[in-house]
Rosetta silent file (secondary structure, phi, psi, omega in degrees, C-alpha in Angstrom):
SEQUENCE: MITLKKVEKNYRRGAEEVRALRGIDLEIEAGEFTAVVGPSGAGKTTLLHILGCLDLPSRGELYFDGARVDKMRESELVTLRRTKIGFIFQQFYLIPGLSVVDNIALPLMFSKSQGKKDRIEELAQTVGLGERLHHVPSQLSGGEMQRTAIARALVNDPEVILADEPTGNLDSTNSEKIFDILHKLHQKGLTVIMITHNPELAQRANRTISIKDGMIA
SCORE:     score description
SCORE:     0.000 S_00000001
   1 L     0.000  -46.216  178.949    0.000    0.000    0.000 S_00000001
   2 E  -125.607  131.336 -178.949    2.780    2.470    0.928 S_00000001
   3 E  -129.899  130.349  173.270    6.332    2.249   -0.409 S_00000001
   4 E  -114.254  131.712  178.654    9.373    4.355    0.471 S_00000001
   5 E  -124.669  112.746  176.886   12.513    4.083   -1.672 S_00000001
   6 E    52.051   42.734 -174.538   15.738    5.655   -0.407 S_00000001
   7 E   -78.109  128.410  172.081   13.740    8.348    1.375 S_00000001
   8 E  -121.322  147.228  173.983   15.651   11.170    3.046 S_00000001
   9 E  -136.828  118.222  179.448   14.225   14.116    4.924 S_00000001
  10 E  -120.304  146.090  172.941   16.354   17.131    5.810 S_00000001
  11 E  -150.175  164.624 -176.073   15.374   20.419    7.376 S_00000001
  12 E  -101.546  138.442  172.455   17.128   23.389    8.879 S_00000001
  13 E  -124.095   92.915 -172.685   17.245   24.307   12.557 S_00000001
  14 L    67.260 -126.087  179.493   18.914   27.697   12.597 S_00000001
  15 L   -86.597   -5.163 -174.735   22.311   27.276   10.969 S_00000001
  16 E   -95.499  138.085  171.306   22.194   23.507   11.405 S_00000001
  17 E   -96.579  123.156 -179.372   20.911   21.029    8.821 S_00000001
  18 E   -99.253  125.537  176.332   19.080   18.145   10.497 S_00000001
  19 E   -96.032   91.299 -173.178   19.021   14.801    8.688 S_00000001
  20 E   -74.630  -38.612  175.990   15.784   13.407   10.101 S_00000001
  21 E  -128.298  139.741 -172.434   15.577   10.399    7.750 S_00000001
  22 E  -129.634   79.850  173.833   18.570    8.822    6.059 S_00000001
  23 E    74.197   53.716 -177.572   17.764    6.565    3.125 S_00000001
  24 E   -81.501  125.942  168.414   14.660    4.705    4.327 S_00000001
  25 E  -111.108  123.229 -174.203   13.474    1.702    2.316 S_00000001
  26 E  -157.688  140.418  171.969   10.114    0.474    3.590 S_00000001
  27 E  -125.935  131.154  174.650    6.947   -1.240    2.397 S_00000001
  28 E  -111.688  117.410 -179.754    3.661   -1.219    4.316 S_00000001
  29 L   -83.006  151.084  175.224    1.228   -3.856    3.103 S_00000001
  30 L   -59.975  134.504  177.119   -2.542   -3.334    3.153 S_00000001
  31 L    88.055    0.610  177.941   -4.069   -4.714    6.338 S_00000001
  32 L   -76.782  152.527  166.567   -0.900   -4.617    8.452 S_00000001
  33 E  -115.333  105.583 -173.295   -0.787   -3.421   12.049 S_00000001
  34 E  -113.846  130.810  173.076    2.678   -1.875   12.341 S_00000001
  35 E  -103.622  135.200  176.589    4.266   -0.340   15.432 S_00000001
  36 E  -110.666  122.510 -176.663    7.129    2.145   14.992 S_00000001
  37 E  -126.171  164.107  178.830    9.476    2.400   17.966 S_00000001
  38 L   154.039  164.499 -179.014   12.724    4.186   18.783 S_00000001
  39 L   -69.061  164.859  176.004   14.248    6.809   21.080 S_00000001
  40 L   -58.549  137.564  179.847   13.220   10.459   21.077 S_00000001
  41 L    81.565    7.044 -177.001   14.664   12.297   18.082 S_00000001
  42 L   -77.467  -20.233 -178.182   15.121    9.098   16.080 S_00000001
  43 L   112.506   11.903 -176.432   12.840   10.255   13.248 S_00000001
  44 H   -62.590  -50.808 -177.780    9.637    8.384   14.123 S_00000001
  45 H   -67.330  -37.609  175.521    7.248   11.318   13.753 S_00000001
  46 H   -59.496  -43.903  178.015    9.014   12.495   10.585 S_00000001
  47 H   -61.385  -43.051  179.828    8.549    9.001    9.144 S_00000001
  48 H   -63.035  -38.564  178.223    4.866    9.015   10.099 S_00000001
  49 H   -65.748  -34.838  175.755    4.385   12.396    8.405 S_00000001
  50 H   -68.555  -46.674  179.816    5.965   11.008    5.238 S_00000001
  51 H   -60.298  -34.022 -179.578    3.806    7.858    5.381 S_00000001
  52 L   -89.488    4.782  178.342    0.731   10.052    5.854 S_00000001
  53 L    61.416   23.989  171.937    1.653   12.403    2.998 S_00000001
  54 L   -79.500  -23.731  178.224    1.695   15.336    5.425 S_00000001
  55 L  -140.252  159.271 -178.262    5.278   15.978    4.327 S_00000001
  56 L  -116.259  152.909 -179.516    7.308   14.977    1.288 S_00000001
  57 L   -64.704  149.796  168.830   10.826   13.536    1.087 S_00000001
  58 L   -72.995  -35.710  174.586   13.827   15.759    0.439 S_00000001
  59 E  -144.937  158.810  179.206   15.135   12.881   -1.679 S_00000001
  60 E    99.451 -176.509 -174.065   13.814    9.472   -2.661 S_00000001
  61 E  -124.460  142.201  179.549   10.449    8.179   -3.816 S_00000001
  62 E  -129.301  126.842 -178.517    7.098    7.805   -2.038 S_00000001
  63 E  -124.419  142.518  173.349    4.223    5.696   -3.402 S_00000001
  64 E  -130.948  118.931 -175.062    0.648    5.194   -2.190 S_00000001
  65 L    51.195   38.178  176.612   -1.358    2.447   -3.904 S_00000001
  66 L    84.826   -9.429 -179.541    1.188    2.541   -6.720 S_00000001
  67 E   -90.652  138.269 -177.835    0.847    6.304   -7.343 S_00000001
  68 E   -77.713  101.016 -172.662    3.998    8.450   -7.045 S_00000001
  69 H   -71.329  -38.997 -173.996    3.092   10.782   -4.179 S_00000001
  70 H   -70.731   -2.790  175.021    6.222   12.956   -4.170 S_00000001
  71 H  -107.888    3.149 -177.187    5.320   14.131   -7.689 S_00000001
  72 L   -77.960  153.039  170.566    1.722   15.060   -6.857 S_00000001
  73 L   -74.837  160.446 -178.302    0.288   18.571   -6.819 S_00000001
  74 H   -58.956  -39.169  179.720   -0.896   19.945   -3.468 S_00000001
  75 H   -62.154  -36.233  177.821   -4.547   19.555   -4.497 S_00000001
  76 H   -69.840  -38.169  178.231   -3.935   15.858   -5.183 S_00000001
  77 H   -64.519  -41.054  179.082   -2.214   15.447   -1.833 S_00000001
  78 H   -61.019  -45.129  179.428   -5.162   17.047   -0.037 S_00000001
  79 H   -62.704  -42.419  179.000   -7.589   14.651   -1.741 S_00000001
  80 H   -60.709  -49.406 -179.707   -5.386   11.663   -0.890 S_00000001
  81 H   -62.601  -40.159 -175.038   -5.139   12.604    2.781 S_00000001
  82 H   -69.672  -35.891 -172.063   -8.845   13.394    3.043 S_00000001
  83 H  -100.204  -21.354 -171.691  -10.111   10.200    1.435 S_00000001
  84 H  -114.080  -20.785 -167.553   -7.511    7.561    2.285 S_00000001
  85 E  -129.498  134.838  172.717   -5.886    8.419    5.631 S_00000001
  86 E  -112.878  136.370 -174.674   -7.108    9.011    9.169 S_00000001
  87 E  -113.560  134.406  174.107   -4.806   10.736   11.684 S_00000001
  88 E  -127.695  128.851 -175.379   -4.695   10.287   15.471 S_00000001
  89 E  -117.674  163.970  177.111   -2.249   12.369   17.504 S_00000001
  90 L   -62.264  -43.515  171.662   -0.977   12.373   21.082 S_00000001
  91 L   -82.528  134.377 -168.021   -2.621   15.773   21.528 S_00000001
  92 L   -74.071  -27.617  178.402   -6.323   15.305   20.911 S_00000001
  93 L    54.946   43.178  173.421   -6.865   18.546   18.923 S_00000001
  94 L   -88.481  151.698  177.395  -10.565   18.771   19.779 S_00000001
  95 L   -83.806  118.959 -170.621  -12.416   22.062   19.420 S_00000001
  96 L   -56.280  -38.173 -174.978  -13.265   23.146   23.003 S_00000001
  97 L   -85.531   -0.901 -177.851  -16.698   24.622   22.243 S_00000001
  98 L  -102.276  147.250  177.318  -17.953   21.700   20.152 S_00000001
  99 L   -72.583  171.910  175.224  -19.708   18.590   21.404 S_00000001
 100 H   -54.507  -47.489 -179.623  -18.452   15.050   20.824 S_00000001
 101 H   -58.502  -46.507 -176.724  -20.812   14.733   17.844 S_00000001
 102 H   -70.924  -34.207  175.791  -19.635   17.984   16.281 S_00000001
 103 H   -66.150  -40.518  177.384  -15.951   17.204   16.829 S_00000001
 104 H   -63.178  -38.664 -175.955  -16.400   13.828   15.129 S_00000001
 105 H   -77.392   -9.552 -172.059  -18.224   15.508   12.230 S_00000001
 106 H   -50.700  -45.149 -179.785  -15.573   18.198   11.752 S_00000001
 107 H   -60.045  -22.789 -179.608  -13.846   16.558    8.726 S_00000001
 108 H   -68.898  -18.233  175.795  -17.202   16.539    6.909 S_00000001
 109 H   -63.548  -26.420 -177.308  -16.995   20.327    6.693 S_00000001
 110 H  -103.811    8.487 -177.983  -14.196   19.792    4.171 S_00000001
 111 L  -120.273  148.107  177.922  -15.890   16.895    2.363 S_00000001
 112 L   -88.159   -1.028 -176.568  -18.667   16.892   -0.207 S_00000001
 113 L   -90.848   84.466 -176.603  -19.981   13.552    1.096 S_00000001
 114 H   -74.247  -21.927 -177.354  -22.855   14.724    3.296 S_00000001
 115 H   -63.185  -19.825 -177.250  -24.426   11.273    3.522 S_00000001
 116 H   -73.967   -8.879  179.877  -21.800   10.175    6.015 S_00000001
 117 H   -60.193  -28.566  179.427  -23.341   12.330    8.739 S_00000001
 118 H   -64.779  -18.526 -176.354  -25.615    9.398    9.567 S_00000001
 119 H   -87.142   -9.282 -172.154  -22.535    7.465   10.671 S_00000001
 120 H   -62.430  -47.587  179.671  -21.430    9.908   13.364 S_00000001
 121 H   -65.320  -37.829  177.666  -23.544    8.442   16.168 S_00000001
 122 H   -61.138  -42.089  178.250  -22.577    4.928   15.054 S_00000001
 123 H   -65.212  -40.129  177.356  -18.897    5.859   15.266 S_00000001
 124 H   -61.154  -40.691  177.114  -19.406    7.353   18.716 S_00000001
 125 H   -64.319  -39.828 -178.299  -21.016    4.080   19.798 S_00000001
 126 H   -58.846  -38.318 -178.396  -18.124    2.127   18.280 S_00000001
 127 L   -96.706   13.253  173.539  -15.589    3.932   20.491 S_00000001
 128 L    79.520   29.698 -178.062  -17.798    3.747   23.588 S_00000001
 129 L  -118.132   23.877 -177.153  -19.122    7.313   23.636 S_00000001
 130 L   -60.384  -26.841 -179.639  -22.795    6.648   23.040 S_00000001
 131 L   -95.148    3.159 -174.250  -23.724    8.318   26.346 S_00000001
 132 L  -122.217   20.641 -170.580  -21.446   11.330   25.817 S_00000001
 133 L   -57.078  -35.672 -172.671  -22.621   12.590   22.432 S_00000001
 134 L  -109.009   15.999  174.724  -23.443   16.115   23.557 S_00000001
 135 L   -85.334  148.133  175.295  -20.628   16.636   26.057 S_00000001
 136 L   -94.445  163.568 -175.051  -17.851   19.128   25.278 S_00000001
 137 H   -52.534  -35.185 -179.215  -14.155   18.259   25.750 S_00000001
 138 H   -65.945  -14.712  179.322  -13.947   19.877   29.203 S_00000001
 139 H   -98.949    4.806 -176.223  -16.531   17.329   30.389 S_00000001
 140 L  -110.608  153.763  171.353  -14.551   14.332   29.082 S_00000001
 141 L   -78.589  170.649  177.811  -11.694   12.295   30.488 S_00000001
 142 H   -59.849  -41.559  178.842   -8.408   11.981   28.580 S_00000001
 143 H   -64.300  -38.972  178.604   -9.413    8.556   27.316 S_00000001
 144 H   -67.652  -36.783  176.812  -12.797    9.845   26.143 S_00000001
 145 H   -65.180  -40.542  178.651  -11.139   12.724   24.305 S_00000001
 146 H   -67.493  -35.963  177.558   -8.795   10.325   22.524 S_00000001
 147 H   -66.947  -34.682  173.575  -11.720    8.077   21.598 S_00000001
 148 H   -61.765  -43.148  179.206  -13.476   11.128   20.145 S_00000001
 149 H   -63.391  -35.972  177.602  -10.340   11.815   18.091 S_00000001
 150 H   -66.291  -45.812  178.092  -10.340    8.211   16.840 S_00000001
 151 H   -59.797  -40.609  177.517  -13.980    8.455   15.753 S_00000001
 152 H   -61.050  -38.841  179.717  -13.167   11.728   13.974 S_00000001
 153 H   -66.486  -21.439 -176.645  -10.305    9.977   12.139 S_00000001
 154 H   -95.024   -9.016 -168.030  -12.763    7.338   10.906 S_00000001
 155 L   -65.384  -25.391  178.897  -15.558    9.595    9.685 S_00000001
 156 L   -98.490   18.010  177.868  -14.301    9.707    6.068 S_00000001
 157 L    53.590   59.376 -179.100  -13.830    5.900    5.863 S_00000001
 158 L   -71.997  162.774  173.856  -10.025    5.890    5.521 S_00000001
 159 L   -93.742  -24.179 -176.767   -7.997    2.897    4.398 S_00000001
 160 E  -128.162  135.503  171.302   -5.067    3.748    6.688 S_00000001
 161 E  -110.692  124.338  176.086   -4.973    4.937   10.303 S_00000001
 162 E  -109.971  119.610 -175.493   -1.790    6.728   11.392 S_00000001
 163 E  -120.631  116.104 -178.977   -1.483    7.100   15.161 S_00000001
 164 E   -99.752  101.310 -178.579    1.315    9.214   16.656 S_00000001
 165 L    50.573   55.534 -174.843    1.699    8.219   20.330 S_00000001
 166 L   -67.083  -16.513  178.790   -2.093    7.753   20.743 S_00000001
 167 L  -110.596    9.302 -173.053   -1.666    6.552   24.348 S_00000001
 168 L   -62.353  -30.225 -178.858    1.122    8.962   25.318 S_00000001
 169 L  -103.188   15.433 -172.127   -1.089   11.162   27.520 S_00000001
 170 L  -118.573  155.908  174.212   -3.142    8.336   29.024 S_00000001
 171 L   -76.625  175.959 -173.202   -2.909    6.020   32.017 S_00000001
 172 H   -63.928  -36.121 -179.423   -2.523    2.277   31.574 S_00000001
 173 H   -65.894  -47.577  179.378   -6.266    1.548   31.708 S_00000001
 174 H   -70.253  -33.041  175.945   -7.152    4.072   29.026 S_00000001
 175 H   -59.447  -41.337  179.261   -4.086    3.086   26.979 S_00000001
 176 H   -64.533  -40.212  178.868   -5.429   -0.462   26.898 S_00000001
 177 H   -64.096  -41.511 -179.843   -8.846    0.767   25.747 S_00000001
 178 H   -66.481  -44.109  178.849   -7.312    2.813   22.922 S_00000001
 179 H   -61.913  -39.342  179.741   -5.129   -0.078   21.785 S_00000001
 180 H   -61.248  -40.008  177.499   -8.163   -2.383   21.836 S_00000001
 181 H   -63.609  -45.751  179.264  -10.031    0.009   19.525 S_00000001
 182 H   -62.260  -39.572  178.931   -7.077    0.137   17.120 S_00000001
 183 H   -62.702  -42.495  179.627   -6.807   -3.658   17.211 S_00000001
 184 H   -66.493  -36.924  176.360  -10.508   -4.029   16.355 S_00000001
 185 H   -63.414  -40.804  176.728  -10.141   -1.558   13.472 S_00000001
 186 H   -62.617  -41.254  179.209   -7.246   -3.643   12.173 S_00000001
 187 H   -63.565  -26.342  177.295   -9.369   -6.782   12.420 S_00000001
 188 L   -82.226   -2.425  174.436  -11.965   -5.060   10.235 S_00000001
 189 L   112.866   -3.779  179.145   -9.334   -4.621    7.527 S_00000001
 190 L   -74.612  147.503  171.235   -7.826   -1.195    8.147 S_00000001
 191 E   -84.638  126.410 -177.306   -4.093   -0.668    7.872 S_00000001
 192 E  -121.343  127.080  175.583   -2.841    0.723   11.200 S_00000001
 193 E  -122.880  120.749 -171.847    0.562    2.373   11.726 S_00000001
 194 E  -128.748  124.577  168.297    1.262    3.414   15.303 S_00000001
 195 E   -84.630  133.780  178.552    4.191    5.232   16.898 S_00000001
 196 L  -152.034  147.088  170.193    4.581    4.237   20.519 S_00000001
 197 L   -97.569    1.242 -177.335    7.060    4.377   23.379 S_00000001
 198 L   -91.832  104.820 -175.499    5.150    1.573   25.079 S_00000001
 199 H   -63.970  -30.728 -179.678    7.072   -1.666   24.425 S_00000001
 200 H   -67.419  -41.362  177.756    4.200   -3.849   25.631 S_00000001
 201 H   -68.628  -40.683 -179.154    1.800   -2.336   23.093 S_00000001
 202 H   -59.728  -39.262 -178.511    4.418   -2.481   20.327 S_00000001
 203 H   -65.986  -21.145 -178.213    4.931   -6.198   20.878 S_00000001
 204 L   -89.518   -5.253  171.881    1.225   -6.808   20.288 S_00000001
 205 L   -75.284  163.615  179.298    1.279   -5.319   16.784 S_00000001
 206 L   -71.931  -24.224 -175.119    1.795   -7.662   13.839 S_00000001
 207 E  -150.343  140.965  178.273    5.059   -5.969   12.925 S_00000001
 208 E  -122.639  130.545  176.018    7.513   -3.695   14.693 S_00000001
 209 E  -113.548  125.506 -179.648    9.857   -1.241   12.958 S_00000001
 210 E  -103.105  126.806 -179.487   12.688    0.212   15.019 S_00000001
 211 E  -111.387  132.974  175.411   14.062    3.635   14.042 S_00000001
 212 E  -144.542  128.646  177.822   17.401    4.990   15.247 S_00000001
 213 L    53.599   39.520  175.451   19.270    8.074   13.977 S_00000001
 214 L    76.347   11.630 -179.299   16.918    8.386   11.010 S_00000001
 215 E  -131.973  154.347  174.281   17.458    4.822    9.828 S_00000001
 216 E   -73.554  120.729 -175.648   15.662    1.517   10.247 S_00000001
 217 L   -78.904    0.000    0.000   17.624   -0.342   12.890 S_00000001
């Protein structure tokens, strides 16, 4: 589904050039549950941004479903991200004044597919928020906010879920609940790629990729 060939990513930090990724070769098959692990500063989040087409390589080639992503126009990239990929971050990025239902529906503001609004309550039920539909983020626990973010990531029926430290701000009980949701999504056929510092969760993925100094270890 996603292929990286000799991918490098460089950026500047003041006068310094940072080599975040150094010649990554990687294939992600459809339906995999992949955990990405490594120390802080290893390049994990940069790799996830490349896999999610949020950023493009400085050098190398990036393919999604056989299409050459690093040669796409910005409008094509926006369509790809909107229709194929769901993003879950360590920070929940919920809108404080909106209810659970409205936060889940937010991506539909940028989509022409209005029929999917009927799925919002179903998605809330799927992540265990059926009784919290009209609560705002300040009335939710950390785990409930992350589950809202997961439902929001699913509202456009993506093929791939990219999760950047989705349990990083949660206790062990809520971390287990979030992982269980991701596992069930994988069982339904979604491709899941998850960055985690939690070795126990990483071991339960189907595949683990270790990143160190911008390279696959």
